[in-house]
C-alpha positions as CSV (number, residue, x, y, z in Angstrom):
1,X,80.7,63.8,62.0
2,X,78.1,61.0,62.6
3,X,74.7,61.6,64.2
4,X,75.3,59.1,66.9
5,X,78.0,61.3,68.4
6,X,75.6,64.1,68.9
7,X,73.0,61.8,70.4
8,X,75.6,60.3,72.9
9,X,76.6,63.8,74.0
10,X,73.0,64.8,74.7
11,X,72.5,63.4,78.2
12,X,75.9,64.5,79.7
13,X,75.4,68.0,78.4
14,X,71.8,68.1,79.6
15,X,72.7,66.8,83.0
16,X,75.2,69.6,83.6
17,X,72.8,72.1,82.1
18,X,70.1,71.0,84.6
19,X,72.5,71.5,87.5
20,X,73.3,75.0,86.1
21,X,69.7,75.9,85.8
22,X,68.9,74.7,89.4
23,X,71.8,76.8,90.8
24,X,70.6,79.7,88.8
25,X,67.1,79.5,90.3
26,X,68.5,79.0,93.8
27,X,71.1,81.8,93.9
28,X,70.6,84.1,90.9
29,X,66.9,84.9,90.8
30,X,65.1,87.2,93.2
31,X,61.9,85.3,94.3
32,X,59.8,88.4,94.8
33,X,60.2,89.8,91.3
34,X,61.5,87.0,89.1
35,X,64.4,89.1,87.8
36,X,68.1,88.2,88.0
37,X,70.3,89.6,90.7
38,X,72.5,92.2,89.2
39,X,75.6,91.1,91.0
40,X,75.3,87.4,90.1
41,X,77.6,85.9,87.5
42,X,75.7,82.6,87.4
43,X,73.2,83.7,84.7
44,X,76.0,84.8,82.4
45,X,77.8,81.4,82.7
46,X,74.5,79.5,82.3
47,X,73.6,81.5,79.2
48,X,77.0,80.9,77.7
49,X,76.8,77.2,78.4
50,X,73.3,77.0,76.8
51,X,74.5,78.9,73.7
52,X,77.6,76.7,73.3
53,X,75.5,73.5,73.6
54,X,72.9,74.6,71.1
55,X,75.6,75.7,68.7
56,X,77.2,72.3,69.0
57,X,73.9,70.5,68.1
58,X,73.2,72.9,65.3
59,X,76.7,72.3,63.9
60,X,75.3,68.9,62.8
61,X,73.5,70.7,60.0
62,X,76.9,71.5,58.4
63,X,79.0,68.5,59.6
64,X,76.7,65.6,58.7
65,X,75.7,64.3,55.3
66,X,72.3,64.7,53.8
67,X,70.4,61.4,53.4
68,X,70.5,59.9,50.0
69,X,66.8,59.1,49.9
70,X,63.5,59.8,51.7
71,X,63.5,58.2,55.2
72,X,59.8,58.7,56.1
73,X,59.1,55.0,56.1
74,X,61.5,54.7,59.1
75,X,59.0,56.7,61.1
76,X,56.7,53.7,61.2
77,X,59.1,51.8,63.4
78,X,57.5,52.8,66.7
79,X,56.7,50.5,69.5
80,X,54.0,50.3,72.2
81,X,56.0,52.6,74.6
82,X,56.3,55.2,71.8
83,X,52.6,55.1,71.2
84,X,51.8,55.6,74.9
85,X,54.1,58.7,75.0
86,X,52.5,60.1,71.9
87,X,48.9,59.6,73.2
88,X,49.9,61.1,76.5
89,X,51.4,64.1,74.8
90,X,48.2,64.6,72.8
91,X,46.1,64.4,76.0
92,X,48.2,67.1,77.7
93,X,48.3,69.3,74.6
94,X,44.6,69.4,74.4
95,X,44.3,69.7,78.2
96,X,46.6,72.6,78.3
97,X,44.6,74.5,75.6
98,X,41.3,73.7,77.4
99,X,42.8,74.9,80.7
100,X,44.0,78.2,79.3
101,X,40.6,78.8,77.7
102,X,38.6,78.0,80.8
103,X,40.9,80.2,83.0
104,X,40.3,83.1,80.6
105,X,36.5,82.5,80.7
106,X,36.6,82.8,84.5
107,X,38.7,86.0,84.5
108,X,37.2,87.9,81.5
109,X,34.2,86.4,79.8
110,X,33.2,89.3,77.6
111,X,32.2,87.9,74.2
112,X,29.4,90.1,73.0
113,X,29.4,88.9,69.4
114,X,30.7,86.0,67.3
115,X,33.4,88.3,66.0
116,X,34.8,88.9,69.5
117,X,34.9,85.1,70.0
118,X,37.0,84.4,67.0
119,X,39.4,87.3,67.7
120,X,40.6,85.5,70.8
121,X,43.8,83.6,70.2
122,X,42.9,81.0,72.8
123,X,40.2,79.7,70.5
124,X,42.6,79.1,67.7
125,X,45.1,77.5,70.1
126,X,42.3,75.1,71.1
127,X,41.5,74.3,67.4
128,X,45.1,73.6,66.6
129,X,45.5,71.5,69.7
130,X,42.5,69.4,68.6
131,X,44.0,69.0,65.1
132,X,47.3,68.0,66.6
133,X,45.6,65.4,68.7
134,X,43.9,64.0,65.7
135,X,47.2,63.7,63.9
136,X,48.9,62.1,66.8
137,X,46.1,59.6,67.5
138,X,45.9,58.6,63.8
139,X,49.6,58.3,63.4
140,X,50.0,56.2,66.5
141,X,47.1,53.9,65.5
142,X,48.6,52.9,62.2
143,X,52.2,54.3,61.7
144,X,53.0,52.1,58.6
145,X,50.0,53.5,56.7
146,X,50.3,57.1,57.7
147,X,54.1,57.5,57.6
148,X,53.9,57.8,53.8
149,X,50.6,59.7,53.6
150,X,50.7,63.2,52.0
151,X,47.6,64.2,53.9
152,X,49.2,63.3,57.2
153,X,52.3,65.4,56.4
154,X,49.9,68.3,55.9
155,X,48.0,67.5,59.1
156,X,51.2,67.3,61.0
157,X,51.7,71.0,60.4
158,X,49.0,71.6,63.0
159,X,51.6,70.8,65.7
160,X,53.9,73.4,64.2
161,X,51.2,76.1,64.1
162,X,50.0,75.2,67.6
163,X,53.4,76.0,69.0
164,X,53.8,79.0,66.7
165,X,50.6,80.5,68.1
166,X,51.7,79.7,71.7
167,X,55.0,81.5,71.0
168,X,53.1,84.5,69.6
169,X,50.8,84.8,72.6
170,X,53.8,84.8,74.9
171,X,55.3,87.8,73.1
172,X,51.9,89.6,73.5
173,X,51.5,88.8,77.2
174,X,52.6,91.8,79.2
175,X,52.8,89.7,82.4
176,X,55.8,87.9,80.9
177,X,57.9,90.9,81.6
178,X,57.5,90.2,85.3
179,X,58.9,86.7,84.9
180,X,61.9,87.5,82.7
181,X,64.2,84.9,84.2
182,X,61.6,82.1,83.5
183,X,59.9,83.2,80.3
184,X,63.2,83.4,78.3
185,X,63.8,79.7,78.7
186,X,60.2,78.9,77.9
187,X,60.3,81.0,74.7
188,X,63.6,79.2,73.6
189,X,62.0,75.8,74.2
190,X,58.8,76.6,72.3
191,X,60.9,78.1,69.4
192,X,62.9,74.9,69.0
193,X,59.9,72.7,69.2
194,X,58.5,74.7,66.3
195,X,61.6,74.1,64.2
196,X,61.6,70.4,65.2
197,X,58.0,69.7,64.2
198,X,58.4,71.7,61.0
199,X,61.3,69.5,59.9
200,X,59.4,66.4,61.1
201,X,56.6,67.4,58.7
202,X,59.2,67.8,55.9
203,X,60.4,64.2,56.5
204,X,56.7,63.0,56.4
205,X,56.4,64.8,53.1
206,X,59.4,62.9,51.7
207,X,61.9,65.7,51.8
208,X,65.5,65.2,53.0
209,X,65.4,67.0,56.3
210,X,66.9,64.5,58.6
211,X,70.0,66.5,59.7
212,X,67.8,69.6,60.4
213,X,65.3,67.5,62.4
214,X,68.1,65.9,64.4
215,X,69.9,69.2,65.1
216,X,66.9,71.2,66.2
217,X,65.4,68.1,67.9
218,X,68.4,67.5,70.1
219,X,68.4,71.2,71.0
220,X,64.8,70.9,72.0
221,X,65.4,67.9,74.2
222,X,68.3,69.8,75.9
223,X,66.1,72.8,76.6
224,X,63.3,70.6,77.8
225,X,65.5,68.9,80.4
226,X,66.7,72.4,81.6
227,X,63.0,73.4,81.7
228,X,62.4,70.5,83.9
229,X,64.2,72.3,86.7
230,X,61.4,74.9,86.9
231,X,58.8,72.1,87.0
232,X,60.5,70.4,89.9
233,X,61.2,73.6,91.9
234,X,57.6,74.7,91.5
235,X,56.5,71.9,93.9
236,X,58.7,73.0,96.8
237,X,56.4,73.9,99.7
238,X,54.9,77.3,99.1
239,X,56.7,77.8,95.7
240,X,59.4,79.9,97.5
241,X,61.1,80.9,94.2
242,X,57.8,82.3,92.7
243,X,58.0,80.2,89.6
244,X,55.1,81.3,87.3
245,X,53.5,78.1,86.1
246,X,50.2,79.1,84.5
247,X,49.4,75.6,83.5
248,X,51.0,72.3,84.7
249,X,49.5,70.8,81.6
250,X,51.7,73.0,79.4
251,X,54.8,71.9,81.2
252,X,54.0,68.2,80.9
253,X,52.8,68.6,77.3
254,X,56.1,70.3,76.2
255,X,58.2,67.7,78.0
256,X,56.2,64.8,76.4
257,X,56.5,66.5,73.0
258,X,60.2,66.7,73.5
259,X,60.3,63.0,74.4
260,X,58.4,62.2,71.2
261,X,60.9,64.2,69.2
262,X,63.8,62.3,70.9
263,X,62.2,58.9,70.0
264,X,61.8,59.9,66.4
265,X,65.4,61.1,66.3
266,X,66.6,57.7,67.5
267,X,64.4,56.0,64.9
268,X,65.5,58.0,61.9
269,X,69.2,57.8,63.0
270,X,69.3,54.0,62.8
271,X,71.6,52.4,60.3
272,X,70.2,51.5,56.9
273,X,68.8,48.1,56.4
274,X,69.5,45.9,53.4
275,X,66.4,46.9,51.5
276,X,67.3,50.6,51.8
277,X,70.8,50.0,50.7
278,X,69.6,48.0,47.6
279,X,67.2,50.8,46.7
280,X,70.0,53.4,47.0
281,X,72.2,51.3,44.7
282,X,69.5,51.0,42.1
283,X,68.8,54.8,42.3
284,X,72.5,55.5,41.8
285,X,72.7,53.2,38.8
286,X,75.2,50.7,40.4
287,X,74.9,46.9,39.9
288,X,74.0,44.8,43.0
289,X,76.7,42.4,44.1
290,X,74.6,39.3,43.5
291,X,74.2,40.1,39.8
292,X,77.9,40.7,39.3
293,X,78.9,37.1,40.1
294,X,76.2,35.7,37.9
295,X,77.3,37.8,35.0
296,X,81.0,36.9,35.0
297,X,80.7,33.9,32.7
298,X,78.6,35.8,30.2
299,X,81.0,38.7,30.3
300,X,84.0,36.4,29.4
301,X,82.1,34.8,26.5
302,X,81.0,38.2,25.2
303,X,84.6,39.6,25.4
304,X,85.9,36.6,23.3
305,X,83.2,37.3,20.7
306,X,84.1,40.9,20.5
307,X,87.7,40.1,19.9
308,X,86.8,37.7,17.0
309,X,84.7,40.4,15.5
310,X,87.5,43.0,15.7
311,X,90.0,40.8,13.7
312,X,88.4,41.1,10.3
313,X,87.8,44.8,10.7
314,X,91.4,45.3,11.6
315,X,92.6,43.4,8.6
316,X,90.2,45.4,6.3
317,X,91.6,48.6,7.7
318,X,95.1,47.6,6.9
319,X,94.2,46.7,3.3
320,X,92.7,50.1,2.8
321,X,95.7,51.8,4.2
322,X,98.0,49.9,1.8
């Protein structure tokens, strides 16, 4: 199955998923507690739908072919709009980390020693967010140069570790239990962002991870569109559905990160150009078409010469046999 089929199915599936998620918030979640209603069947249907869609995208790992060569040079084909989205995602990633740290300082500023300071996970999240911003800004400034840089492939792992640490802190936060209906989708989204950026780093390193990046990336975009329902419903007057949005920056950052992933999926899924096809033919040991036509005349003359050389040898063999 071709990658473009999965990409074409992304937006219809995401649109119906968004409707499902809005209906779930409206009719299946108790606003006062954030838990699902026990007698509602909408969450079950919604979860089955999400599972089937994610399974469909992940099936691309098994049903699509592995690329024949490294495609990291394709990542340099970004336009001005892509650069704007990347820079915006960097701003909101850093803003989200700073916001969380400042909120914690206001609530519980109790760092007696340097050791206490560096045992706070928010500090490490801020450091990784800053490194992620450095990578994004450098890559957006000169994609042709940094798309084949080994150092940039290592630096890109800061994005992966940033989301890994965010995922880890969510599991440690006891307040997440009170918002079960909302935190589950957030954890799923962050988990697939981790897998997407991890395989993006592999592509930058020259490894053949296109199908993994596409499969996990499309799942990320699907979950980000579903996650958009909470962001929109949060702005209803008075937040009647009690949606726990600790930081608007985090919502926007995750959505922009998913948009960046989608753009890179579209870039790496383009058809091969002539230079890539010629390089593949040379790697496989096949002769380019333009050389075949020029070699026909020489091949005919060489074949005639070989036949003339074989006549004496055949006659000599016949004499020996006699």
